[in-house]
N, C-alpha and C positions, 0 to 999 in steps of 0.2 A: 504494500500500500504506500502511496506517495506520502512522503514526510510532511509536505506542506498541508495536505488534507488533514492529517492527524493533528498537526500543530494549530491549524485554524480552529478545529473542533476543541482542542485543549484550551485555547485562549477563551473561547466562548464559555466553556465549562468552568474555568476559573472566574470569569466575570459573573457567571451565575452563582458560583460559590460565595463570592464577595457580597452579592446582592442578598443572598439567603442569610448571610451573617447579619446584614443590616436589618432585614425583616425580623430575624430572631431577636435582635437587641430591642427593636421597637415593640415586639410582641411581649417581651419580658417587662419592659417599661409599662406597657398597657396593662399587664396583669397586676403590677404594683399599684397603678393608679386606680384600678377597679377595687383592689383590696382596701385602698384608702378612702374609697367612695368619692374620689375626686373627679367629678363629671367634666370639668373644664379640661383637665389633662387627658382624660379618657377620650374626649371628642377630638382634641388636638392630635393625639397619637394615632387615632384611627385614620385621620386625614393624612398624617405623615407617612403612614404605611403605603398609601396609594402610589407614591412616586417609585419606590423600589419595586413594588409589585408590577407597575407598568413597565419598568425597565426589564424585569424578569420576563415578562411576556414578549418584549422586543428581542431579547437574547434568545429565547426559545424559538421565535420566528426565524431569526438569523440562522440558527442551527438547522432548522427544517429546510430553509432555502438552500443551505450548503448541500444538504443531502440530495435535494431535487436537482441541483446543478451538476451533480456527478454524472459523467457519461458512461462510466464502466459499471455495469450492474453488480459485479462482484465486489468492487470497492464500496459501492453504496450499501450493499448488504452487510459487508464487514463493519463499516462505520456505524451503521444502524444497530447492529448487534452490540457493539461496544457502548453506544450511547444508551442502550436499553439494559445495561447491566451485565452484558457478556464479558468474557475475558479478552485479552489481546488476541488478534488474529495471527500474528507472527510471534512465536515464542521468542523471548529475549529482546524484543523491541522495546527500548526504554520509553519512548514517547507514547507508544500504545499502552504500556503499563501505567504511565502517569495519567493518561486519559481515563483509563478504567478506574484507577484509584480516585480520581476527582469525581467521576460520575457516581461512584459508590458513596463518597463523602457527601456529595450534594443530596443524594437520596436520603441518607441518614438525617441530615440537617432538615430537609423538608418534612420528614416524618415527625421530627421533634417539634417543629413549628406547628404542624397540623394538629398534633396532640394538644398542645397548649391552646391553639386557636379554637379547637372544638369545645374545650372547657369554657373559655372566655365567651364564646358565642352563645353557649347555652346559659351562662350566667346573665349575660346582657339581654338576650332576646327571649329567654324562657320558652314559652310554647311556640314562638315564631322563629325559633332557631333553624338555620338551614341544615343542621345536622340531625334533625328529627325525621 
């Protein structure tokens, strides 16, 4: 697989990782503001999460466009596999390993965020929660 293809995907996955870190931090702050019953901070933090979430959506779109732009079906399938949690296509390829590790780290971070978000959403929205 072309090194540039892997590196482009790795750059996007690192960007996604940084954005997930930002969302996680804001989510923790949101949890604290809810615990304090601070409605002003809660409202502000909900609004602040919109920007990194929007950037996450754009980064995801960029990765999807990269996949669609690949001319070689085998390369596209291999990259897709790695982006969906599969292992490196070529054993011993450092960049592919780094990509797979970043994808796994992003997945773990997203799961952590979703767990906290589910609890917060149920606390705030009660019977109108999107998780019901």
